[in-house]
C-alpha positions, 0 to 999 in steps of 0.5 A: 753592682758598681767597679771600685778597686781592683788590685792585682798580685802576679797575675799575668803581666801584672806584679803589683797594680792597685786599679782605682774606678771612678763613677761614671763610664770607664774606657781600657784603651791600650796596645795589644798585651798592656793587660787589658783583658786581665782586668777583665779576667781578674775580676770575672775570677774574683767573682767566681773563681777558676774554670778548668774550660775557660779560665783556667789557674795556669792562665792567672799565675804570671810564670816563674812565681808560686804565689798570686791574688786578686781583692776586688771592692765593689759596692752593691745597692747600700753594701762595701763587697771586697773579696779576696781570691788566691793561687798557689802553686806547688810541685804538681799543678797549680790550685785555688786557696782559701779567700776571704769576703768582707762585707760593710766590714764583716770578714768571712774566712771561705773556700773557693767553692764557699765563696762561689755561693756567697757572690751568685747569693750576692748577685741573684743568679741561680743557685745551679751555677754553682756546679757550672763550669761555665760562667754565660750569664756574667760572660754575655752580660756584662762582657764579651770575651775577645772575637767570641763576639764576631763569632756569634754574630757570624754565625747562623740562627741556630747557632744564635738561638742556643747561645740566646738561650744558654746566655738567659738560662731558658735552653730548658725549654729546648732540652724539653723539645729534644728529650721530648723528640727521643721519648716519641720516637722509642714510643712509636718503637714500643707501640710498633713491638707491642702490635707485633706481639700482640699479632698471635691473638686470634689464633691462642682464641682459636685453639683454646675452643678447640681444648676444650671440644677436645677437653669435653669429649674426653670427660664423657669418655672417663664417666662411662668408664668409671662404673665398671670401674667402682663394680670391679672394686667393690669386688676386690673389697670383698673377695679381700675381707672373704680371704682374711677371714680365711687367712686369720683361721689358717693362720691359728690352726698354722700356729697350734701345730707350730706349738704342739711341735715346739712344746713335744720338743721342748718335752724332749729336750728337758727329759735329756736335762733330767738324767743330765742331772742325776749323773752329775747328782751322782759323781758329785756324790761319789766325789764328796769326802769328809773334811779332817778333824779340827779344821774349823773356816773362820779359826783358819782364816783368821790364823792366815791373815795374821801371817799375811799381814805380819810378813806384809809389815815386815817386808814393807819394813824392809823395803823403807829401810832400803829406801832410806839408805839409799836416799840417805848415800845419795844426799851425803855424795851430794853434799860431799860434791857442793863441800868439796865444790864451795872448797874449791871456791873459797881457797881465793878468799884469801887472796882476794882480802889481800887485792882489795886492801891494795886497790883501796890505796890507789882507789885514793889517789885518784881524787889528786888526778883529777883535780889536776883534770880540773886545773889543766882544763881551766888553763885550756880555756883561757889559753883558746880565749886569749887564741881567739882574741888574739887572731880577731885583733891580728884580722882586725890589722890587716883589714885595717892596712887593706882598707887604709891602703884603697882608702882615697878620701877621709870620711868622716872629714871628706879631705885627701889621706896623704900616702905619709899618713897611709904609711904611718896607720899601717907601721902601726898595724904592722906592729900590731900583728907582728906582735900579735903573731909571737903572740899567738905563737908562744900562746900555740907551743903553750896549749900544745904542752897544755894538750898532753899534760892533758892527755897524760892525766886522762890515760892515768884518770882512765886506769884510776876509774878501771881499778875503781870499777875493779874494785868494786867487782872485786867486793862483791866477789867477796860479799859472794866467798862470804856467803858461800864461807857461811854455807860451807859450815852449814853443808858441813852440819847438814853431813854429820846430821846425815852421817847419823841417821844413817848409822841408826837406819842400819841399827834398825836394819840388821834389827828387821833381818834376824825375823825368819821370812821363809817359815813365815811364808810356809805358815801362810803355805799351809794355811792356805792348803787348807782353805782350798780343802775346806772351800773345794767341800763347801763348793762340792756340797753348793753343786749338790743341793743346785742339782737338786734343786733344778732337778724339781724344777725339771721335773715340774716343768714336764708335769706342766709341758704334758697337760699344755700339750694335751690341750694343743692337741684337743685345740687341733682336732677342733680346727681345718686345714684351709691352705687350699681354700685360701689358694683359690679364693687368690687366685680369684682375686688375681682375675678381678684385679687384671681386669680393674688394673686395665680400667684405671690405667685407662682411667688415668690415661683419660684424666692426665690427657685432660690435665694436660688439656686443662693445662694447656687451656690456663696457659692459653686463657693467661695469654689472652689475659696478657695479651688484652693487658697489652691491648690497654697498654697500646692504647693508653701509648698511643692516646700519650703518643698524640698528645704529646706530639699534637699538644705538649710540642707545639706548647713549648715552642709558644713559650719558649717563644714568648720568653724570647720576645718579654726578653728583647722588649726587655733590652730594646727598653733598655737600650733606648734608655741608655742611648737617650742619655 
């Protein structure tokens, strides 16, 4: 890479400077603070941008300025590259803004990070330096900042090695060794922990053997207990079956007894019902009366319906007429109120017409006022223009007087200006000033007069506008009054129709009132009493028929019950009462079940103990499996530890040593070539 040119703008001590680099070796010399280091920092900034730790933006931008930039031109192989970076200050901090890079004339606008990526790619630097905040390779291979080389040479060997590792990007070998030491330490801890966890393994295996022996003993006892227990359970099943047979026979005996009692009680109940029905039948026969002659149910029913229908029609018509009369009267009252309101509202119609005629005459005069106002506005503009022109002339004359009085030499002919010439020109300009002041005074007076006339005309126009608005309002009000007059005419016609309808309804109502409702209601009552007599007679007849039917049914049921009672008594004679035998067999079953319960409890205890021992044994065997896995893990960790500590660690030392020797040989060869020149 060959540097060609560097342009600085507001960078540290440089306000605006262009530095060209010739071919060959270059020495930067000068006093302290003259800007030698600034050139190197500007080159680093152009290539890699700012860095918060090594090259902050605040270190580069000139104090008191808001923007700065660096443009670097260099040659890389057969490419001419121009890169430009910018700095900008805001109210909080100084930041990098977008710049550009040009390769053989092809320019690209890029952000600060994108510019750094392009440069790293062109120079062949590692990609991981893109996110690094330190430019070790550039700083310690291209140039070393002031005083830092001295510190490097005077530090101890370990620090110098660390610097070389960072410069040549081979500190990864030391990082591997450091990380490996940490990992080996953790492995030693893990191995010690596993050994500690494996200490209970012999004790656990001994417990497994003991539990197996105890479990075998309990199993032998359980097998000995099962034989008598099975015998007892067999006896229990046999006795339960015998008891079930006896209980079924006894239950059949009890059911027959219960059925006998129920049928006997039902027979007595039916007998009492039969007596009661006979008494009711006699009462109804005694109460039953013959119907009067000439009573026909259908005829009476038809006459009653006709009377009720006639009465209902009269009442409905009367009610309907009353409702219609009330509705008409309400409508008439409402129409009267609306007519009264409309008459009051339309009473001012003549006054509004007279007002409208007067307003139309006044509105016609407004056009003359607008013409006067337009002329006054034009006159005011002319006066203002003349005033402005005269003020300009007055100002120019006064300035000319001042310049002439101060002028000693003519700018055109370069001769001295005499006092007489100054006085002559000053006199002429004074006359112009006096004339302009008189004209301005007259124009001001005329302007005041025009303004007063404008104000008067404006006031009259405002009044005219008010009258014009009043005219529009009056026209609208007259339109509304005409509509109300039309509505008033319609409502009066409607009122006459309502009065006519009311008279017709009142005539119909007088006709309806002539019908005697009380006579109709009396006839209806008489027919209703006749219907009640007929219905009562029919009900009595129905009750007698029903009682006779019930009486026959009960007598048939009594015959059936008597036959069933005889059959139940014959079945009871064939059955035995087994109550005592069932009790005796139950006591025997209870004794056997007590013995079985004792043996079953012992069986459950033995099984629970065996199951507990099995669970403990399974848990211990699971622990043994875990311990075996831990032993395998321990052996694996020990083998890995021996390999890492005995082989891999020395290998990292050897690789780093060979790399350092290779770098040393390369630099030794380069230095020999340089100094041989």
